[in-house]
C-alpha angles and dihedrals in degrees: 000000000000111000123203101207125190122199137155101228140016131188135307087026102060138130099194146339098316095077091042091053092048090052094048094047095048090048089051092049090052089069089071115080093209096056124081122176129207103191120200127196128174093244126023118198099191098239097084118124105258097169092114103023143034109242127195133177119229087219089065094057116092115221129201125176108342138169125214139168111234125196115286095009121127097207138021116273123221115235127194125188117241132183116285118271095017093108108017121187114233097208142339092266091060090050091048091053090048095052098038097048111110100243131162127197093001126137118223128188133228122196116242137167123253091279095056096257125138113233115235130184093192087213135117097250136133092287093056097119091049091051092048092058094040085053089055090051092056091042089062089054093047091049091051094050101044137064117233141140105221142013124228118189122190119217130330095298090068100036095093089050090051092049092049091050091049093051091048096047108023089227123141118272125218117187124198116214108206091164140346130221088254086068097043097044101037090241100314094106125197105239092217093053092043090053092051092047094048094047090052092049093048093048094048122099089205132014123207117201124189095226142006087252089063092040091058091050091052092050099041103034099036100034095237122160111255089224094076099040116091129178119227113175121223121243141190137254117247110261125226095224097191090053101038104039111055107129125099123206111254097200133066094232135099117253122212115193137203111189122183144065111326094230136121092264092061096052099230093161091063090053090053093050092047090050089055091053093048092049090054087062100040137007097199094093139080128203125216127197105195115189143048136252148127094293097052097100091046090052092050089052092047092052089051092048091053091049094239100110091110088062096040130083131190112200102178122226115340122213132208114313091012087075092059092043088056091050089049088061094045130097096185133019120205127194107181096173118170091209118002116173089203122326120216097189095078088058090051090050091050089050087055093052095254121140111236136215114197136178120253086230092073128095093226089063087070092069107027119092102170099059133088110249122203136164108263092235095050099095092168093057091045092052092046091052093048092048093048094052096048093043101046113051092188091060091050092049091051092054092046094050096048096038094055092059091045097050094043088066093054098086129162092231089066093049089046091054089056091049090049089055089052090052090054091050091050090050092045109034091180088069089060092049092050091048093050092048091052094051 
């Protein structure tokens, strides 16, 4: 099987767990001789690991006259490339109005460079909506010019590209839901994002969700038939401990770490409040918030208001091996997410011999046994758990011993095998019918 796979990021150029998951899955799929992956991102930098995949950037593909069906349009719209900066878009909303207007027989224009290529940043900036639909335009071209058996699109950013490729090729589409806007927004969904997500789910032949928590959201909030929604849990790559973990802690204090985006979804404010409670019991501990996000300044101010700034550290976003170096220094890892579709970082902490505390509102809590699970809002329980682990060495050692064996069994090759089975079902729908009839 040759898989045409669309994502938005790929290591080392990542901003969170999406790129990490894409890398792990493709590496796992490479262990099967009958699976070959052509991975597409908006912008390729040239230093991505292509040992197990072929990777291309949409920004490297010249386009000429193309036709594509955008969301909410009744007919296909003709697009012609024009020189860059001739017709600039002022903002994503203007682009949205342009592409969603019900036009017929109208010519629209897409900016390109002098070689007919669309320029992508591949980021999450103010032109995100425009880039998503430009990505879909190039995806139609890629699908027309390449041979493949099935399309796999990761997360809402790539759903329009997957749909365009399906319409161009007639091949089955599998979408991978790593998160929904209900997770990212705390329930106050962006109608534009919701529309893109739902269109992708309705167009897909199969839907992969990263947890049952996410599966239920897809079924209940988007009205999707349970028959085509399958949970495949994320995993972790084996770690070369001698190579990755080299630092030694230079202070005689316990270190408690939060590592992730500092946004509402991740619950950073609950971590701050729990830290305050712990520091009222003991001063021999430091707290680290590793990451970046729109709530970072607010969290810095809150730590100062609580008078704990001298025991609190903000590192900014950590890349690659820096993540494992941070875990090497940590005595406890806390993930207090309000809504976490899965959550790979607790598995990475467990690999690094760090006891973990996770919210019950996370997908990873469905599969972990040797972790302390608390409600994200229960600051008292969070503080009690942190205090117990740093105060009682025997408790910490027990979690470390049992967790290592547990996480070592959560390998990407096993998740990839499940995904491969889903591919086969999408390519042979009768297999799905037989399976459902036998259940």
